[in-house]
N, C-alpha and C positions, 0 to 999 in steps of 0.2 A: 552485750559485753563481749561475748564470744567472737562476734563478727569484728569488733573493734580490735581485739587482740590479733586475730588472723590478719586483718588489714595492716596493722602495724608491722607484724613480722614480714609479710610479703613486701611492704614498702621499703623496709630497711634492707632486705636482701636484694631487692631490685636496684636499689641505689648503689650497692656495693659492686665493684667490678667482679665479674664472674670468671675466676681463673680455674675453678675446679667444680666438681659436683657440689650441689647444695649440701650443707651439713646434715648428716643422717638424723641428728637429734631434732632438727626442724621438720624434716620429711616425715618422721614418725608421728608428729603432732598433726600435720596437715591432712593426711588421709582420713583418719577418724573424724576430724572436725568437718571436713567437706561432706562426709557421709551423714553426719548429724544434720547439717544444713539441708541436704537433699531429703532426708527422712522427714524433717520438720516441714519442708515445703509440701511433701506428699500428704502428711497428716493434716496440715492446715488447708490443703487443696488450693495452694497459692499459684500453682502452675509456673514456678520459677526454675524448674529443673534445667532447661536449656540455658538460661542466664547464669545459673550457678556453674554449670559445666564449662561454658565458654569463658567465664571470668577466671576460673581456676586453671583451665588448660593454658590460657595465656600467661597467667601469673606463675605457674610452675616453670614454664619456659623462661620467663623473664628473670627468675631467681637462679637459673642455671641448673635446674634439676636434670639429671641424666634420664635417658629413656627408661632405664631400669628403675630409677627412683620414682618416676612418674607412674610407671606401671604398678609398682608396689603401692603407691599412694591411692591410686584408683581402685585397686583390689581391697585395700583397707576401707575406703569409702563405701564400696559396694557391701562389704560385710557389716559395717555400722548401719547403713541404710536398711539392710535386711533385718538387722536386730531390732531396729525401731519399728519396722513394719510388723514384726512378730510379737511385739509387746502385748501383754494382756490388755483387755478392753478397759479395765479400771485405770491402768497406767496411761493409756492413750487419752482417756477422758480428762485426767488431771493435766497432762501435758497440753492438751488442746485448750483447756480453760486458762492455763497460765500463759501460753504463747501465741495462740491463734487470734490475736486482736489486731484491729486496724493500726493501732499505735506501734505495736511490735513489728508488723509488716512494713510500715513506713520507715522505721529505723533500720530494719533489715535491708530494704532496698537502698537506703542512703549509704549504708556501709558497703554495699556491693558496688557503688559508684566510685569509691575511693581506691 
């Protein structure tokens, strides 16, 4: 669901003419969300880091994020990813059981295509 929401936001912003920087309210949501996706890929050992980074780098530019906004989003993503990596073992085990399934990965990859 998280991926669908991110895809919808990015699609809507990419369709609108970029006359100024992307709204900061949107930018503030994207960084942590991308970090979560990166952390989840790490946890599940999916090897999708490059695909996630490429997708969002292109999308950030497409929606008109300024260089400063992009930098901020990537810093937030890095922090969220690190937070997930430092999660206690019990939390990682629960997250893995809930999200590291073939079905979830297939849905994730489909959402990344949109």
